[in-house]
N, C-alpha and C positions, 0 to 999 in steps of 0.2 A: 725915173721913178726912184726917192731914194730908199736906198736899202736899213728895217728896220729893225733896230738893232735888241734884242736882249738882254736889256739890264743886269733882270736874275743871275743867268747863264757868266752874263758876264762877270759878278759877283761871285757866280760858283769857282769859274776859271780863275777868278785871282785867289780866292781862299785855299785850291784847290795847289795852288803855285806856294803859296806857303807856307801848306803841310810837305808840300814835298822838301823846300828846301828845311823845313826843319826837321824829319823824319832821317832825313842826308848829313847834312852842317852840324843838328841840332840848331834847339829853338833861340841863341843866344845868338846864331849866325842871321837869324833874322832880320832884313830893312826893310823898307820900303823900295829900297836901289835894288838890293837881290830876290825881293819878290817880282817885282816891275820884269828883269833878268829872265826869270824863269816864265812870269807869263807870257812871254815876247811878245812884252804890250812898251807903250815910255812910260815912265814914270811920273807925267802930269797925269798919262791915262788911272791909271793908278791912284792917283789923290783924287781924281775929279771921285770916283768910288767911294772914299774914303780919305776923308779929312787926316787925320792921325794914325798914325801905328796903332796906339790904342784900336781903336776902333776895325781895325782890320786882323791886330790878332784877336778882342773878341766876337768877332764875325768868323771867322774861321773855324776857331772852338765849336763854337751855335749847328756850323757845318760840317764839320767832326759829328757834332752827337746827330743831329739827323740822319747822315750816311749808315752810324753804329745802325743807328736802329728801324735803318729799311734794309741793313742786315738782316736782324731778328725780324722782322718781317716777313722775309723773304723763305729764316728758316722756319715761322712757323707754320706757314703758305703752306711746306714743303708734308708738317704732319698728318699725322694717319690719322690721329684725332687732334683736333687745334680744339680741343674742350676741356683736356689733360693735363690742368694746371703743374702735374709733375713734367713732362715734356715739355711743354711754355717753360718752366726755369732749366731748361736741361739746354731747351734751345740756348735760350737766354746764358749760361756756361761759355755755352760754346761757342756767341761772340764776345764777348766778355775777356774772354782768355784770351794772349794772344797765340793762335794756336793757325794761322795764316795769315799772306802778307797783309790782306785791309786791315787782321784784327791786329796784331803786331802795329802797325802803324797807328790805328786808332789809341792804342796803347802807349805806344814810346812817346808822343807826341801831348797825346794826356798827360801823361804825369812827367812830363819836361816845362808843364802851363800848371802845375799844383804844386812841384816845390817855386816857380817862377813863382806864384800867386800870393808867396811866402812873402817874399820883399821886395816886388814892384810895386812900387805906388799904385798907376794908373793902371796894372794889369787887376790890381787889388776891387780898384772901387769897381770895375766891369762883376753885374752879376752872375762868379765865376761856379761859386757853389748850388747853382738854381737845376744847372744840371744833372749833379747827384740826387738832384732833391726831389726833382720828379723825375727821377729811374726809382729812387726810393717807393717815390710814395704810390707807385703803378709795380710796384714789386710787392708791396704791402695791400693793393688790390686784389693781387693774385692771390698770396698767401688767406687773406680774409674769404674770398672762395675756394681752396680749398678749404678753410675748416668749418664754411658750412656746411659744405659733403662732407662730414666726415672727415676726409683724408691727411689730414694729419688733426692733434689734442687739442678740442678745445678749452686748454687755459694756456695754450700760449700765446700770448700777446705780436700779433704779425708784424707792430709795427716795429717791435727790436727785433725780430725773424729778419725782415726787412732790411734792416740795416748791418747786420749781421751777415747775409748774405753778403750785402754788396761789398761792406768794410773786408771781409775776405776771399772773394771777387778779386777787389783792385790789388791785396797783399798780394798773393799770390800770384799774379798778373806779374807784377814788378819782378816777385820771387823767379818769373822766368828773364823777365828782358835782364837780370845783371846776372842768371847761369849758375841761381843757385839749384834751381830743380827746370829738367823738360816741360814743354806746353803737355803732354802725354802723365804729367807725372801731377802738376796742378792738379788739371782735368777731370785725373780718379781722385786725388785730398776733397775735389766738390762735389762727385757724387758721391761718396760718402758721408760726405754733410748733410746730401740731402737724399740721401738713404734713411739718415735718423731722425731728418725731420720729416719724412714722411714712416715712422714707424717699417722700415722696411728689417725683421729679421734678419738678412743676411746681413747688414749693416757691423749687427757685433756679434760675439761668436757666443755660444751657445752656454760657456759660462758669466756672461755679463763683460768679458772686460776685454778692452782691445786691446788685438797685436800689433806690436811696434813692423811689422810684417807690413802693417796696411799703410805704410803711413812714407814716402819717400827719404832717403835715407841721408842725412847732410851730416859735411864733416865740423870732426869734432870740436868743441867751442876747443 
């Protein structure tokens, strides 16, 4: 009896191979042939599943996004209080920043995609921003829940706050990748932001002034 082929599994295997090549050698080193070699497949077989490099690049990006969301979901499953919006956002921060091998690979490769999408016509044609847009909407929904329960101020615009939270995580993630600050320092900045968002008195000194010591030190300009 012929062996049944799991096509979804093969597609995922090829996408994983692309991510490994991109994380190790840079996204510029990704070719159909390099991915086939990394996957241990023939070039023809890779081309059977992905007719063009652009299709493969887009599939790998969606694969990365799915894996990141699955890791976030696993973090949520481990929470003592999964209904806590702040705990959900703290779990998001833990996944969004490059704090371990998996999240570091995600942030490194995703950032490479973002840079390439600015100049590569084929990649730009793909719905690159749809991933961040989906995540931003999810964050806005979480913040709306927090607002409805009185955890954050009623006057806040949750869509703007979601955009700010996502942008801050992206910027801090990049700062870790380039060595500007450590992952623990970036996490501390995000915790500080969440504390202010949730009106935690511990986030600001009694006199209302922010302490410079609350922020990671960076080199003088």
